[in-house]
C-alpha positions as MATLAB code, in Angstrom:
seq = 'MTKLDHLDQKAFLARLSPFNQLPEAELGWLADALKAEQFPVGEVLLNAGEVPACLYIVMDGAVQELDGETAISLYAAEDTFDASALLESVSKRTFVVTEAARCLLLPRPLFLHAVQAYPAFAAFYNQKISQRLALLRATEDRQEMAGFAIAKIRDAYIHPPVFIRAEASIHDAALAMKADKINSLLVQRGEDTGIVTATDLREAAIIQRQPLDAPVGPIASYDLIGMDLDDFLFNALLRMTRYNINRLVIRDGAVVHGILEQIDLLSYLSNHSHLIALQIERAASKDELQWASRELVNVVRDLRARGTKIRYIMQLVSELNKKVLHKLFELLAPPELRNNACLLVLGSEGREEQVLKTDQDNALILRDGFTHPDLERLTGEFTDSLIEFGYPRCPGNIMVSNPFWSKAVAAFKDDLFQWIVHPTYESFLQFAIFCDARAVAGDENLLRHVKDRMYRLLGDHSSFFSQFAKSTVAFETPLGFFTNFVLEKNRNELDIKKGGIFPIVHGVRSLALEYRLPQTNTVDRINALNQRNLFQASFSAELIEAFSYLSTLRAEAGLRKMAQGLPQDNYLNPMDLNKLERELLRDSFKIVNEFKKFITYHFKLGMIS';
ca = [
      26.062   78.244   -4.735;
      29.115   79.812   -3.187;
      30.298   83.361   -3.529;
      33.741   84.338   -3.780;
      35.889   86.858   -1.379;
      34.976   90.193   -2.782;
      38.196   91.332   -3.941;
      39.249   88.428   -5.844;
      35.681   88.841   -7.481;
      36.895   92.654   -8.345;
      40.006   91.766   -9.210;
      38.325   88.891  -11.532;
      36.051   91.259  -13.446;
      38.466   94.430  -13.412;
      40.618   92.620  -15.765;
      37.721   91.616  -18.479;
      36.625   94.323  -21.025;
      34.536   96.085  -20.905;
      34.414   95.764  -17.051;
      37.754   97.555  -16.953;
      35.950  100.805  -18.043;
      33.242  101.194  -15.418;
      34.136  103.338  -12.262;
      35.928  101.727   -9.275;
      32.481  102.118   -7.304;
      30.425  100.911  -10.059;
      32.690   97.988  -10.626;
      33.100   97.020   -6.823;
      29.251   96.900   -6.419;
      29.192   94.761   -9.769;
      31.748   92.271   -7.679;
      29.579   92.622   -4.845;
      26.730   90.787   -6.672;
      28.624   87.936   -8.589;
      27.695   84.568   -7.128;
      29.826   81.679   -8.344;
      28.485   78.289   -9.667;
      30.133   75.112  -10.929;
      28.753   73.274  -13.682;
      29.294   69.197  -14.591;
      30.190   68.232  -18.593;
      26.724   68.115  -20.725;
      24.739   70.755  -18.612;
      22.763   73.393  -20.494;
      23.050   76.488  -19.248;
      21.004   78.724  -21.689;
      18.736   77.126  -24.424;
      18.211   79.121  -27.876;
      14.668   81.080  -27.496;
      14.895   81.469  -23.395;
      15.218   84.946  -21.595;
      18.314   84.832  -20.163;
      18.213   85.546  -15.819;
      22.231   86.237  -15.933;
      25.452   86.956  -17.806;
      28.240   83.947  -17.803;
      31.948   84.837  -16.651;
      33.907   81.929  -16.960;
      36.611   81.588  -14.371;
      37.725   77.932  -15.927;
      36.587   75.099  -18.025;
      34.671   75.159  -20.935;
      31.342   76.370  -22.210;
      30.698   75.823  -26.348;
      27.816   77.963  -28.108;
      26.124   76.263  -30.934;
      23.662   77.318  -33.946;
      21.327   73.836  -33.871;
      24.151   71.497  -34.421;
      26.570   73.391  -35.563;
      29.582   75.043  -32.331;
      30.761   78.535  -33.348;
      32.831   79.067  -30.096;
      33.902   78.327  -27.167;
      34.166   80.294  -24.030;
      37.284   79.768  -21.919;
      38.806   81.391  -18.868;
      37.723   84.854  -18.537;
      34.719   84.607  -21.682;
      31.543   85.967  -21.227;
      28.503   85.064  -22.612;
      25.805   86.060  -23.801;
      25.329   89.818  -23.714;
      23.623   89.563  -26.819;
      20.554   87.574  -24.875;
      20.364   89.961  -21.964;
      20.206   93.077  -24.367;
      17.551   91.337  -27.225;
      15.919   89.195  -23.783;
      16.283   86.427  -26.074;
      19.136   83.931  -26.969;
      19.449   82.814  -30.156;
      21.749   80.440  -29.532;
      22.672   77.245  -26.921;
      25.604   77.093  -24.798;
      26.330   73.797  -23.182;
      29.507   73.149  -20.619;
      31.921   70.452  -22.109;
      34.626   70.871  -19.777;
      33.580   71.024  -16.188;
      33.111   74.146  -15.561;
      33.244   76.626  -13.242;
      31.627   80.615  -13.678;
      30.377   84.244  -11.820;
      27.064   85.203  -12.716;
      25.626   88.651  -12.961;
      22.302   88.888  -12.487;
      20.303   90.183  -15.569;
      18.893   93.232  -13.937;
      22.438   94.494  -12.655;
      24.022   94.063  -16.001;
      20.880   95.983  -17.666;
      21.480   98.781  -15.203;
      24.696   98.762  -15.809;
      24.250   99.136  -19.452;
      22.044  101.525  -19.047;
      23.930  103.877  -16.692;
      27.383  103.454  -18.716;
      26.611  103.889  -22.778;
      30.329  103.026  -23.640;
      29.691   99.632  -21.511;
      26.868   98.631  -24.000;
      28.417  100.353  -27.735;
      31.316   97.337  -26.448;
      29.171   94.677  -27.730;
      28.260   96.795  -30.721;
      31.286   97.990  -32.639;
      33.054   98.310  -35.208;
      36.683   96.460  -35.482;
      38.129   99.744  -35.217;
      36.292  101.065  -32.542;
      37.007   97.389  -30.276;
      40.670   97.543  -31.343;
      40.618  100.861  -29.921;
      38.938   99.734  -26.577;
      41.742   96.826  -26.193;
      44.944   98.827  -26.692;
      43.278  101.722  -24.371;
      43.232   98.743  -21.870;
      46.676   97.418  -22.801;
      48.463  101.074  -23.015;
      47.314  101.668  -18.918;
      49.165   98.389  -18.505;
      52.071   99.360  -20.285;
      52.191  102.912  -19.179;
      55.810  102.323  -18.323;
      56.872  100.655  -21.881;
      58.443  102.008  -24.832;
      55.468  101.771  -26.851;
      53.631  104.440  -25.779;
      56.697  106.806  -24.793;
      57.396  110.214  -26.483;
      60.410  111.528  -27.364;
      59.579  114.517  -24.868;
      60.191  111.302  -21.891;
      63.624  110.610  -22.627;
      66.588  113.405  -22.263;
      66.606  115.630  -24.228;
      70.149  117.985  -24.050;
      69.892  121.566  -24.428;
      70.639  122.899  -27.395;
      74.367  124.942  -27.351;
      74.764  127.113  -31.070;
      77.754  128.731  -32.028;
      78.048  130.644  -35.051;
      79.836  129.474  -38.568;
      82.632  131.276  -38.063;
      83.804  130.476  -34.778;
      87.262  128.470  -35.151;
      87.519  124.304  -34.565;
      89.501  125.490  -31.194;
      86.214  127.265  -30.292;
      83.980  124.376  -30.824;
      85.999  122.090  -28.748;
      86.235  124.167  -25.838;
      82.694  124.920  -25.922;
      81.552  121.191  -26.170;
      84.108  120.710  -23.185;
      82.375  123.197  -21.071;
      78.910  122.026  -21.395;
      80.216  118.400  -21.263;
      78.597  117.196  -24.750;
      79.886  116.233  -27.914;
      77.862  118.090  -30.380;
      77.178  121.846  -31.102;
      74.586  123.280  -33.974;
      76.244  125.509  -35.905;
      74.386  128.776  -37.296;
      75.415  129.910  -40.666;
      72.701  133.068  -41.969;
      69.447  130.533  -41.862;
      70.898  127.396  -42.454;
      71.319  125.304  -39.056;
      73.542  122.435  -39.150;
      75.568  120.184  -36.031;
      79.135  119.176  -35.814;
      79.725  116.316  -33.521;
      83.305  115.768  -31.366;
      84.249  112.839  -33.975;
      83.899  115.421  -36.708;
      86.139  117.944  -34.845;
      88.776  115.190  -34.503;
      88.179  114.001  -38.322;
      89.586  117.707  -39.018;
      92.394  118.435  -36.264;
      94.091  115.036  -36.459;
      92.651  112.793  -39.856;
      92.583  116.251  -41.901;
      95.018  118.434  -40.109;
      93.323  121.515  -40.366;
      94.220  124.082  -38.615;
      92.796  124.350  -34.950;
      91.864  127.683  -35.768;
      89.984  127.424  -39.161;
      86.020  128.040  -39.012;
      83.763  124.980  -37.660;
      80.920  126.036  -39.881;
      82.285  123.745  -43.636;
      82.992  120.718  -41.318;
      79.454  120.646  -39.987;
      76.203  118.869  -41.371;
      73.910  120.877  -42.684;
      70.872  118.332  -43.836;
      69.814  117.404  -40.378;
      67.051  114.775  -39.573;
      64.764  116.037  -36.722;
      61.691  115.240  -34.880;
      58.778  116.535  -33.304;
      58.922  116.872  -29.381;
      55.500  114.728  -29.499;
      56.380  111.772  -31.275;
      56.889  108.447  -30.562;
      60.043  107.569  -29.002;
      60.244  104.221  -31.067;
      59.611  106.214  -34.428;
      63.159  108.334  -32.957;
      64.871  104.377  -32.929;
      63.832  103.465  -36.112;
      64.512  106.909  -38.045;
      68.407  106.302  -35.982;
      68.253  102.784  -37.309;
      67.144  103.883  -41.312;
      69.826  106.717  -41.587;
      72.331  104.940  -39.293;
      72.846  108.293  -37.191;
      73.319  109.134  -34.124;
      71.668  111.720  -32.347;
      68.511  113.335  -33.438;
      67.229  117.389  -33.500;
      64.614  117.448  -31.962;
      61.472  120.609  -32.248;
      58.912  122.133  -30.354;
      57.175  123.479  -33.364;
      59.513  125.885  -35.648;
      61.812  126.095  -32.680;
      65.144  123.599  -32.190;
      64.287  121.836  -28.438;
      67.276  120.218  -28.252;
      69.215  116.851  -29.040;
      68.412  113.300  -28.737;
      71.360  111.293  -28.539;
      71.247  107.602  -28.797;
      72.907  106.650  -25.462;
      70.111  108.667  -23.578;
      67.188  106.862  -26.121;
      68.962  103.056  -25.545;
      68.973  103.960  -21.954;
      65.098  104.767  -22.041;
      63.867  101.965  -24.114;
      66.567   99.116  -22.408;
      66.031   97.191  -25.649;
      69.080   95.268  -27.691;
      67.947   95.870  -31.401;
      70.252   98.676  -30.786;
      73.423   96.366  -30.443;
      71.960   94.221  -33.212;
      72.217   97.083  -36.121;
      75.233   98.492  -34.432;
      76.598   94.595  -34.754;
      75.714   94.587  -38.353;
      77.087   97.451  -39.186;
      80.466   96.617  -37.743;
      80.496   93.042  -39.320;
      83.567   92.173  -40.848;
      83.022   88.684  -41.587;
      79.489   86.423  -42.467;
      80.376   84.578  -38.962;
      80.071   88.027  -37.467;
      76.772   89.104  -39.451;
      75.087   85.405  -39.232;
      75.269   85.809  -35.236;
      73.987   89.414  -35.115;
      70.481   87.978  -38.216;
      70.019   84.937  -35.849;
      68.803   87.519  -32.839;
      66.136   89.328  -34.715;
      63.662   86.811  -33.349;
      64.313   87.906  -29.835;
      63.610   91.233  -30.898;
      60.673   90.804  -32.262;
      59.881   88.399  -29.151;
      60.739   91.210  -26.774;
      59.032   94.065  -28.659;
      55.678   92.168  -28.330;
      56.034   91.252  -24.945;
      56.767   94.824  -24.628;
      52.919   95.503  -25.906;
      54.457   97.341  -29.065;
      52.203   97.251  -32.192;
      53.066   94.945  -34.874;
      53.275   97.593  -37.809;
      56.624   99.456  -35.362;
      58.037   96.181  -35.311;
      57.394   95.189  -39.192;
      59.365   98.534  -39.494;
      62.168   97.815  -37.470;
      62.701   94.408  -37.944;
      62.402   95.230  -42.172;
      65.223   97.889  -41.935;
      67.254   95.200  -39.544;
      66.999   92.844  -42.405;
      68.166   95.461  -45.162;
      70.837   95.951  -42.978;
      71.777   92.430  -43.020;
      71.512   91.875  -46.692;
      73.180   94.956  -47.421;
      76.327   94.811  -45.287;
      76.663   90.846  -47.085;
      76.764   92.234  -50.679;
      79.039   94.101  -49.314;
      80.907   91.440  -47.518;
      80.391   89.319  -50.964;
      80.589   91.507  -53.880;
      83.169   93.421  -55.290;
      83.441   97.301  -55.825;
      82.797   97.224  -59.855;
      79.401   94.875  -59.121;
      78.441   96.638  -56.122;
      78.935  100.174  -58.515;
      76.999   98.338  -61.741;
      74.051   96.660  -59.655;
      71.498   96.990  -57.617;
      69.812   94.269  -54.972;
      66.563   93.891  -54.220;
      64.079   92.643  -52.314;
      60.718   91.588  -53.231;
      57.467   90.656  -51.942;
      56.600   90.789  -48.364;
      60.042   92.079  -47.310;
      59.639   94.749  -50.190;
      56.259   95.479  -48.228;
      57.670   96.171  -44.800;
      55.591   93.539  -43.769;
      57.758   90.663  -42.670;
      57.789   90.356  -38.528;
      59.346   86.914  -38.376;
      61.904   85.316  -41.017;
      59.860   83.578  -44.420;
      61.343   82.603  -47.693;
      63.807   84.379  -49.618;
      62.364   86.673  -52.374;
      65.446   89.041  -53.098;
      66.658   89.607  -57.267;
      69.374   92.025  -58.749;
      69.342   94.597  -60.966;
      72.481   94.630  -63.826;
      73.019   98.148  -65.405;
      72.972   97.312  -69.122;
      76.474   96.150  -71.127;
      77.785   95.321  -67.723;
      79.200   91.284  -66.714;
      80.886   89.930  -64.388;
      83.023   86.747  -64.524;
      82.508   85.650  -61.575;
      78.673   86.457  -60.890;
      77.026   83.269  -60.812;
      79.295   81.809  -57.557;
      78.842   84.789  -56.143;
      74.678   85.141  -56.363;
      74.681   81.833  -55.091;
      77.184   82.329  -52.182;
      74.656   85.367  -51.365;
      71.655   82.444  -51.456;
      73.718   80.382  -49.318;
      74.862   82.491  -46.665;
      71.538   83.700  -46.004;
      70.297   80.084  -45.566;
      72.806   79.709  -43.075;
      71.579   83.495  -41.469;
      68.384   81.065  -41.018;
      66.064   82.870  -44.284;
      64.788   79.854  -46.154;
      65.475   79.340  -49.255;
      62.095   80.547  -51.413;
      60.190   77.198  -53.112;
      59.394   79.664  -56.593;
      63.284   80.425  -56.639;
      62.608   83.868  -56.569;
      66.424   84.790  -55.370;
      69.312   86.277  -56.640;
      71.099   82.464  -57.298;
      67.970   82.048  -60.228;
      69.718   83.678  -63.134;
      65.599   84.967  -63.985;
      65.915   87.391  -61.061;
      69.660   87.769  -61.606;
      69.488   89.959  -65.281;
      70.207   93.137  -67.129;
      67.814   96.284  -66.939;
      66.471   95.953  -69.936;
      66.172   91.984  -69.694;
      63.768   93.376  -66.599;
      62.015   95.273  -68.872;
      61.282   92.779  -71.548;
      59.793   90.617  -68.731;
      57.513   93.240  -67.577;
      56.310   93.733  -71.012;
      55.442   89.632  -70.999;
      53.588   90.218  -67.711;
      51.849   92.984  -69.021;
      50.879   92.605  -72.105;
      50.418   88.769  -72.672;
      50.089   87.482  -68.656;
      49.775   84.011  -67.595;
      49.042   82.205  -64.508;
      52.622   82.231  -63.326;
      53.529   85.322  -64.387;
      50.731   87.648  -62.584;
      52.604   85.468  -59.975;
      55.960   87.195  -60.805;
      54.816   90.553  -61.460;
      52.956   90.768  -58.244;
      55.983   90.027  -56.215;
      58.362   92.010  -58.459;
      56.176   95.360  -58.185;
      56.692   95.588  -54.938;
      60.591   95.428  -54.741;
      62.489   98.129  -52.848;
      66.195   99.024  -53.409;
      68.778   97.981  -50.429;
      71.882   98.133  -52.419;
      73.813   99.269  -55.223;
      72.821  101.987  -57.704;
      68.669  102.962  -56.603;
      68.396  104.356  -60.181;
      68.428  100.925  -62.163;
      65.180  100.155  -60.094;
      64.086  103.483  -61.073;
      64.490  102.308  -64.377;
      62.802   99.344  -64.791;
      59.759  100.544  -62.629;
      59.157  103.376  -65.166;
      59.130  100.957  -67.823;
      56.661   99.223  -65.789;
      54.224  102.065  -65.063;
      54.109  103.545  -69.034;
      53.312   99.808  -69.674;
      50.053   99.319  -67.190;
      49.281  103.152  -68.940;
      48.455  101.613  -72.564;
      47.024   98.364  -71.435;
      44.217   99.284  -68.459;
      42.437   95.722  -68.908;
      45.695   94.217  -67.628;
      44.476   96.122  -64.112;
      41.403   93.820  -64.184;
      43.228   90.254  -64.858;
      45.534   90.858  -62.131;
      43.206   91.930  -59.878;
      40.932   89.002  -59.464;
      43.553   87.094  -57.379;
      41.790   88.786  -54.876;
      38.900   86.722  -54.795;
      40.769   83.717  -55.688;
      40.367   82.049  -52.154;
      37.249   81.907  -49.522;
      37.527   83.676  -46.627;
      37.185   81.253  -43.469;
      34.483   82.399  -42.389;
      30.776   80.529  -42.427;
      27.407   80.924  -42.871;
      26.399   81.605  -39.282;
      29.796   83.364  -39.080;
      31.501   80.492  -37.294;
      35.454   79.735  -38.714;
      35.747   77.114  -41.310;
      39.060   75.468  -40.457;
      41.125   73.469  -43.148;
      40.098   69.905  -43.063;
      42.190   67.253  -41.776;
      43.514   69.881  -38.815;
      42.095   72.364  -36.469;
      43.560   75.534  -37.579;
      42.751   78.398  -40.261;
      44.932   79.957  -43.409;
      45.297   83.364  -41.857;
      47.414   84.730  -44.250;
      44.915   82.939  -47.629;
      41.736   83.920  -45.789;
      42.856   87.294  -44.874;
      45.907   89.126  -45.236;
      46.869   88.379  -48.822;
      43.339   89.679  -50.300;
      44.026   92.499  -48.081;
      47.531   92.735  -49.737;
      46.332   92.318  -53.187;
      43.390   94.147  -53.397;
      45.483   97.259  -52.173;
      48.347   96.141  -54.559;
      46.469   95.903  -57.278;
      44.566   99.540  -56.599;
      48.003  101.382  -55.926;
      48.767  100.043  -59.571;
      45.850  101.495  -61.157;
      46.316  105.155  -59.459;
      50.155  105.073  -60.005;
      51.593  105.005  -56.514;
      54.620  104.779  -55.692;
      54.459  103.404  -51.912;
      55.186   99.847  -51.491;
      53.539   99.650  -47.872;
      50.235   97.916  -47.864;
      49.201  100.924  -44.605;
      50.547  103.421  -46.826;
      49.394  102.385  -49.692;
      45.930  102.319  -48.049;
      45.929  106.072  -46.776;
      47.000  107.437  -49.736;
      44.054  106.072  -51.625;
      41.841  107.100  -48.948;
      43.347  110.823  -49.798;
      42.312  109.992  -53.492;
      38.872  109.780  -52.130;
      38.752  105.930  -53.125;
      37.408  104.842  -49.986;
      35.083  106.549  -46.933;
      37.375  107.333  -44.633;
      35.751  105.185  -41.955;
      36.366  102.014  -44.148;
      40.245  102.738  -44.689;
      40.726  102.866  -41.314;
      38.395   99.272  -41.144;
      40.700   98.411  -43.408;
      43.670   99.574  -42.175;
      42.410   97.924  -38.409;
      42.123   94.329  -39.684;
      44.963   94.181  -41.424;
      46.917   95.505  -38.695;
      45.136   92.681  -36.568;
      44.972   89.616  -38.765;
      49.434   90.901  -38.852;
      48.999   90.545  -35.384;
      47.428   87.125  -35.149;
      49.912   85.634  -37.522;
      52.936   86.613  -35.847;
      52.040   85.118  -32.276;
      50.962   82.238  -33.792;
      54.567   82.065  -35.269;
      56.023   82.922  -32.023;
      53.986   80.286  -30.105;
      55.115   77.631  -32.897;
      58.628   78.883  -32.498;
      58.536   78.245  -29.240;
      56.864   74.875  -29.092;
      59.795   73.987  -31.447;
      57.631   73.633  -34.467;
      57.549   75.139  -38.356;
      56.157   78.445  -38.541;
      53.527   78.630  -40.584;
      50.331   81.001  -41.450;
      47.651   78.854  -39.606;
      46.033   79.238  -36.064;
      43.276   77.678  -34.700;
      41.287   80.430  -33.120;
      40.797   78.517  -29.785;
      43.920   79.868  -29.176;
      42.524   82.754  -28.370;
      39.953   84.853  -25.856;
      36.676   85.543  -26.607;
      37.423   88.924  -27.560;
      40.447   88.120  -29.916;
      38.119   85.759  -31.740;
      34.976   88.375  -32.242;
      37.940   91.038  -33.152;
      38.923   87.849  -36.240;
      35.654   87.877  -37.608;
      34.978   91.135  -37.568;
      38.229   91.021  -39.299;
      36.998   88.481  -41.699;
      33.677   90.763  -42.255;
      36.335   93.164  -43.155;
      38.130   91.179  -45.711;
      34.835   90.541  -47.407;
      33.369   93.774  -47.654;
      36.727   94.908  -49.259;
      36.801   91.773  -51.332;
      32.813   93.205  -52.736;
      34.601   96.665  -53.187;
      37.203   95.233  -55.509;
      34.821   92.788  -57.620;
      32.928   96.174  -58.120;
      35.592   97.889  -58.829;
      37.241   96.042  -61.186;
      33.891   94.259  -62.506;
      35.556   90.626  -61.827;
      31.832   89.516  -62.385;
      32.379   90.351  -66.003;
      35.342   88.271  -66.397;
      35.326   84.582  -67.116;
];
């Protein structure tokens, strides 16, 4: 038995949860007590029924946990075992070395001392998923304090507000901008506050040839888009991207604190997602638009590497994707088509839950009575262009190039009648995709008319909900009786979408339809349902955390496969995760099972044949 250098042991221990929550002195004391030992393949470190003498911390190699003859977990570098056995004074499992391993051993008395002295240390081993994830995020946040994931608006440079009266002249406004070396002013018009920019002044004076003595008030914009000083800077980027604006009015309570300029935000965030948004906006050809679209994968990779939460990445990618589709529609569709149609994104894109490029799901609603002689060619070119941009063809042919998904308002209303009043297995799938629709270009009122018809039909056919919700429990959760992962036959992976993400998405979607909620995003729907007191607040939090974590794992698995030159899919190997991540995956699947029970009870699925 050998002893490592104290500093090396302490640094190693400090990387592990929950040891990284201990005070510096306590961490050093425990690190000093660690012993290192090597174990050959096949050696049994702990038998079921034995009283463990120490906590094992794996430095390298692999140790398998067995329940009888069934392997339920694998411990690799930086994993620990078996804290539960130390706390309960008996091991329920057998631990066998499967790859020559080197472990640090922490004597049981010292482990129990830390448990007794630091309740948070003990609580780590018996926490709900939201608590574990919070602890994991807290650790990541400390490591990423310089990252934009936690940066607040107040952390960036905010230009002090400079006000001018609406009665002041255009010339006075230009002089004020020059004097303060700024390119925007806040305009006070009675109780209203607006903003005028240097671009507005040039437009008025040079393009419109307004007199320089004309008042500045009429050329100001009064529909201000603002944010709070303590909001996240990343949310400011989202808002600028969504509304295609270059500055935000920042408030500290009811008081205007100043102006956040895009250039200052971007210099702080130092990522290139803004360049893509700008490139999309300025694209004058399909080739230029294709370049911007293909850069989206790099945005996802960069943001994730910086520790940005998957939900924020989903929102940003969704905004950029919608800009791509909007711009492509503008490039291809003539004005008469754009004015008499509404382009939709469906499915995960409509829910703003797409991270990597997956199958196309889009549709086109035409105004009743409107026809276009070149529609078939235009919709076909739209689909083919997206394929060139890296958006795969939808296997179910749910694309604007399919006439079934490109037709008039009345025709969609007729489909809704058939889907709801005379449902079939196929129509349930079509309805599920459509009810998450979101408009990205054209006349949004066309979608509103169709959805109004949908809610009226649902109100008259309440029996539809139970039939629709049944798909929530159609797939088995890949978690065995002893909480071991159930992998697909002929591959050492599990389908995280089918086994975990889909049940949450579809169950929440079914509830949202029943309660006539307008939201399409899953997390937004859960929060809205929670406000209806449908769930306990604690369960809503658990469900959101489980959904977010499963989505994170799916995205990271996709990025890994892309880096390896493998096709994207919904599969991941639990052994690619560390011990904490695997425990969180188990906890997430347990939440999925609880939610399935709730859906079964709520919609009385046990009574449906």
